BANU-585814 format. One record per residue: x, y, z of N, C-alpha, C, O in turn; residue in one letter. Coordinates in steps of 0.02 Angstrom, whole numbers, padded with zeros to 5 digits, always signed. Layout:
// BANU-585814
XYZXYZXYZXYZA...
This chain:
// BANU-585814
-05933+00669-01103-05901+00606-01088-05938+00547-01122-05906+00504-01153M-06003+00547-01117-06043+00495-01148-06035+00496-01224-06031+00444-01257Q-06032+00557-01253-06025+00563-01325-05957+00536-01348-05953+00505-01401R-05904+00547-01310-05838+00521-01327-05838+00444-01327-05807+00413-01370D-05873+00414-01278-05878+00341-01276-05917+00315-01336-05899+00264-01365L-05971+00349-01354-06010+00329-01411-05969+00333-01476-05972+00289-01518D-05930+00386-01483-05888+00394-01542-05833+00341-01544-05818+00313-01597E-05803+00327-01487-05751+00275-01483-05781+00206-01499-05751+00167-01536A-05840+00193-01472-05874+00130-01486-05892+00125-01560-05886+00072-01590R-05914+00180-01589-05932+00183-01660-05870+00168-01703-05875+00131-01752Q-05813+00198-01686-05751+00186-01723-05729+00113-01717-05708+00083-01766K-05736+00085-01657-05717+00015-01646-05761-00031-01688-05736-00078-01719Q-05826-00019-01690-05872-00059-01730-05855-00053-01804-05860-00102-01841L-05837+00007-01826-05819+00018-01897-05756-00021-01915-05753-00051-01969E-05707-00021-01870-05645-00059-01882-05660-00134-01888-05633-00168-01932K-05701-00159-01842-05719-00230-01843-05756-00249-01907-05745-00302-01935E-05800-00205-01929-05837-00218-01991-05791-00220-02051-05797-00264-02094R-05744-00172-02055-05696-00172-02110-05651-00233-02109-05635-00261-02161K-05631-00254-02049-05588-00313-02043-05625-00375-02065-05595-00420-02095A-05689-00379-02051-05727-00438-02071-05739-00439-02146-05749-00493-02174S-05738-00382-02178-05748-00380-02251-05686-00398-02289-05690-00415-02348L-05629-00395-02259-05567-00413-02292-05535-00353-02325-05543-00296-02302G-05500-00365-02379-05461-00312-02412-05502-00274-02463-05477-00225-02491T-05562-00294-02476-05602-00261-02526-05598-00294-02594-05634-00275-02641G-05554-00343-02601-05547-00379-02664-05600-00434-02669-05645-00437-02628G-05594-00476-02720-05642-00530-02727-05639-00579-02668-05585-00598-02646P-05696-00597-02644-05701-00642-02587-05732-00708-02609-05771-00709-02657Q-05716-00762-02574-05747-00826-02588-05818-00827-02560-05831-00803-02505K-05863-00854-02600-05932-00860-02579-05937-00921-02533-05923-00976-02555D-05957-00912-02470-05961-00970-02425-06015-01019-02445-06012-01078-02425P-06065-00998-02483-06118-01042-02504-06109-01063-02577-06158-01077-02612D-06047-01067-02599-06033-01085-02668-06055-01158-02681-06041-01202-02641D-06090-01169-02736-06116-01235-02752-06061-01285-02768-06071-01345-02761D-06003-01262-02790-05949-01307-02807-05923-01344-02746-05898-01400-02751K-05927-01313-02687-05901-01343-02626-05953-01386-02589-05937-01416-02538N-06014-01389-02615-06065-01427-02580-06064-01499-02603-06053-01514-02661K-06076-01544-02556-06083-01614-02574-06157-01630-02585-06198-01585-02587N-06173-01693-02592-06242-01713-02609-06293-01692-02556-06351-01679-02571K-06271-01690-02494-06317-01672-02439-06327-01597-02432-06369-01575-02393N-06289-01557-02471-06296-01485-02466-06249-01454-02415-06252-01394-02404G-06206-01495-02384-06158-01468-02336-06101-01435-02374-06085-01453-02430D-06070-01386-02342-06014-01351-02372-05947-01385-02356-05900-01350-02337N-05943-01449-02361-05882-01484-02346-05848-01504-02412-05880-01531-02457K-05784-01490-02416-05746-01510-02475-05732-01584-02471-05721-01612-02418K-05732-01615-02530-05716-01686-02532-05642-01695-02521-05600-01661-02551K-05625-01741-02477-05556-01755-02462-05530-01812-02505-05471-01830-02501E-05573-01842-02546-05553-01897-02588-05512-01872-02646-05531-01822-02678E-05458-01905-02660-05417-01888-02717-05414-01947-02763-05415-02005-02741K-05411-01933-02827-05405-01988-02876-05335-02018-02870-05285-01983-02863K-05334-02084-02873-05269-02117-02872-05240-02115-02941-05274-02129-02991E-05177-02099-02945-05143-02098-03009-05122-02169-03027-05091-02204-02987R-05140-02189-03087-05124-02256-03110-05054-02255-03139-05040-02218-03186V-05010-02296-03112-04942-02300-03137-04926-02372-03152-04934-02416-03109V-04903-02385-03213-04884-02452-03232-04809-02462-03221-04769-02417-03234N-04791-02520-03196-04721-02535-03184-04695-02588-03231-04637-02607-03227T-04737-02613-03275-04718-02666-03321-04674-02636-03377-04690-02583-03404M-04621-02671-03394-04578-02648-03449-04604-02674-03515-04647-02718-03517T-04577-02648-03570-04600-02669-03636-04583-02743-03649-04622-02778-03681V-04527-02766-03624-04510-02837-03635-04557-02883-03596-04575-02936-03621S-04577-02863-03537-04626-02902-03499-04694-02901-03533-04729-02951-03534E-04712-02844-03561-04778-02837-03594-04781-02880-03657-04834-02906-03674A-04725-02887-03691-04724-02928-03752-04730-03002-03736-04747-03042-03780K-04717-03021-03674-04720-03092-03655-04790-03113-03634-04801-03173-03620K-04838-03067-03630-04906-03086-03609-04938-03130-03663-04921-03125-03722T-04984-03172-03642-05015-03220-03688-05053-03186-03744-05047-03206-03802K-05091-03135-03728-05131-03102-03780-05087-03068-03831-05101-03071-03891I-05034-03036-03808-04990-03002-03855-04956-03052-03901-04952-03042-03962F-04931-03107-03873-04897-03158-03913-04944-03189-03965-04924-03203-04021K-05005-03199-03945-05052-03234-03989-05081-03190-04044-05091-03213-04100K-05093-03126-04030-05131-03086-04077-05093-03029-04111-05121-02996-04155Y-05031-03015-04092-04996-02958-04122-04928-02980-04148-04895-03024-04120F-04907-02946-04203-04841-02958-04231-04810-02891-04249-04846-02842-04260R-04744-02889-04252-04709-02827-04267-04727-02805-04338-04729-02845-04384Y-04739-02740-04346-04758-02713-04411-04703-02668-04438-04667-02688-04484W-04695-02607-04411-04642-02561-04432-04635-02504-04381-04684-02486-04348Q-04576-02476-04376-04561-02418-04334-04588-02423-04262-04613-02374-04235N-04583-02481-04233-04605-02490-04164-04679-02504-04157-04704-02510-04101G-04716-02509-04212-04788-02524-04210-04798-02599-04218-04760-02633-04252Y-04850-02623-04186-04869-02693-04191-04939-02698-04220-04983-02658-04203Y-04948-02745-04266-05012-02752-04301-05048-02814-04275-05017-02865-04260Q-05114-02808-04270-05153-02864-04245-05167-02914-04301-05168-02897-04360S-05179-02977-04281-05196-03028-04329-05271-03027-04342-05308-02992-04308S-05293-03065-04392-05364-03064-04410-05408-03095-04356-05467-03076-04350K-05382-03141-04318-05423-03174-04267-05426-03134-04201-05445-03162-04150N-05408-03070-04202-05414-03027-04143-05487-03017-04123-05502-02999-04066I-05532-03029-04170-05604-03021-04157-05628-03067-04101-05681-03056-04072K-05590-03120-04086-05607-03166-04032-05604-03132-03964-05640-03151-03918E-05561-03082-03957-05551-03048-03893-05596-02986-03893-05585-02939-03930V-05647-02987-03850-05699-02935-03849-05671-02865-03838-05688-02819-03876E-05629-02856-03788-05606-02788-03772-05551-02762-03818-05533-02704-03813H-05525-02803-03862-05474-02781-03911-05501-02783-03982-05461-02779-04030L-05565-02789-03990-05596-02798-04056-05579-02743-04106-05565-02759-04164R-05578-02681-04086-05566-02625-04132-05492-02608-04140-05475-02566-04182D-05449-02639-04101-05378-02622-04103-05344-02653-04164-05348-02714-04173V-05312-02612-04205-05276-02637-04263-05201-02629-04253-05162-02672-04275K-05179-02575-04220-05108-02562-04209-05096-02545-04136-05137-02514-04103Y-05038-02565-04111-05015-02548-04044-04945-02518-04048-04905-02538-04090L-04933-02470-04005-04865-02443-03998-04852-02434-03924-04895-02410-03887K-04792-02452-03902-04774-02446-03832-04757-02373-03816-04717-02343-03851W-04789-02346-03764-04775-02279-03740-04723-02285-03684-04740-02306-03629D-04661-02266-03699-04607-02273-03651-04614-02226-03591-04589-02240-03537H-04647-02170-03602-04654-02122-03547-04701-02147-03493-04687-02140-03433L-04757-02177-03513-04808-02199-03466-04810-02275-03456-04849-02299-03415H-04768-02313-03492-04767-02386-03488-04836-02416-03501-04864-02450-03458N-04862-02403-03559-04928-02428-03579-04930-02436-03654-04888-02409-03691E-04981-02472-03678-04992-02479-03749-05038-02424-03773-05091-02413-03744W-05017-02390-03827-05061-02342-03861-05094-02381-03918-05059-02413-03958E-05160-02379-03921-05197-02418-03971-05225-02373-04025-05246-02317-04013A-05226-02400-04086-05252-02364-04144-05298-02410-04183-05287-02471-04185F-05350-02382-04214-05397-02422-04253-05371-02429-04325-05317-02404-04341C-05409-02462-04368-05387-02474-04437-05383-02409-04477-05347-02406-04526K-05419-02357-04456-05415-02292-04490-05357-02250-04462-05350-02192-04480D-05317-02280-04420-05258-02250-04389-05273-02195-04339-05229-02154-04325E-05334-02192-04313-05351-02144-04260-05338-02175-04192-05343-02236-04183F-05322-02133-04145-05305-02155-04077-05367-02180-04041-05419-02147-04041H-05362-02238-04009-05418-02267-03971-05410-02257-03896-05460-02256-03860L-05349-02249-03872-05338-02241-03801-05278-02281-03779-05241-02310-03820G-05267-02283-03714-05211-02319-03685-05236-02383-03651-05287-02382-03616A-05199-02437-03661-05217-02501-03632-05167-02522-03579-05106-02513-03588Y-05193-02549-03525-05151-02575-03472-05116-02638-03497-05150-02684-03521D-05050-02641-03493-05014-02699-03521-05026-02764-03481-05019-02818-03509P-05043-02759-03417-05054-02819-03378-05122-02850-03393-05128-02910-03404K-05173-02808-03394-05242-02833-03401-05269-02827-03472-05321-02854-03488L-05233-02791-03516-05255-02776-03584-05325-02745-03585-05367-02763-03626Q-05337-02699-03540-05401-02664-03535-05388-02590-03545-05339-02562-03518V-05431-02557-03583-05423-02485-03595-05439-02447-03531-05492-02458-03500K-05394-02403-03511-05407-02364-03451-05397-02290-03461-05408-02251-03414Y-05376-02269-03520-05373-02197-03536-05406-02188-03604-05398-02230-03649K-05444-02135-03611-05480-02122-03673-05436-02096-03729-05377-02082-03719G-05466-02089-03787-05427-02066-03845-05409-01993-03841-05444-01953-03810P-05353-01975-03873-05332-01906-03878-05355-01881-03946-05336-01909-03997V-05395-01830-03947-05423-01804-04008-05367-01778-04054-05324-01741-04032T-05369-01799-04116-05320-01776-04165-05257-01818-04169-05218-01808-04215G-05246-01865-04124-05186-01907-04127-05197-01962-04178-05247-01997-04177R-05149-01968-04223-05151-02021-04274-05089-02065-04268-05043-02050-04230K-05090-02117-04306-05037-02167-04304-04969-02138-04323-04919-02154-04291L-04967-02098-04374-04902-02071-04398-04896-01999-04387-04845-01969-04404R
């Protein structure tokens, strides 16, 4: 009788152990460093990056003071900067602009026609970095 109870208890413990191990496939490491914050706790960050969305249209963007003063139409939807653009610190390297209709922003290019990044049409400040390999034409 005692031996039957021991065997039953042994089987129960074996089932519990197998259940705790899962299916035998890859398991997540509970002490994974990717999930740790600065204090070493295993708490995932609940902060999410806010997606920047511009609502300004191209006609509104063309009416801004900086655009009117420093850029003129060049060709095929591109706008070229004037020589006195050097006065504006954050637009110093920008030679060409093109409106990105998908994201409602200015795509900026330097004099060598390489992509510099995306500029916010309201503030005229770069907020997205350059795309490697993108050129003016």
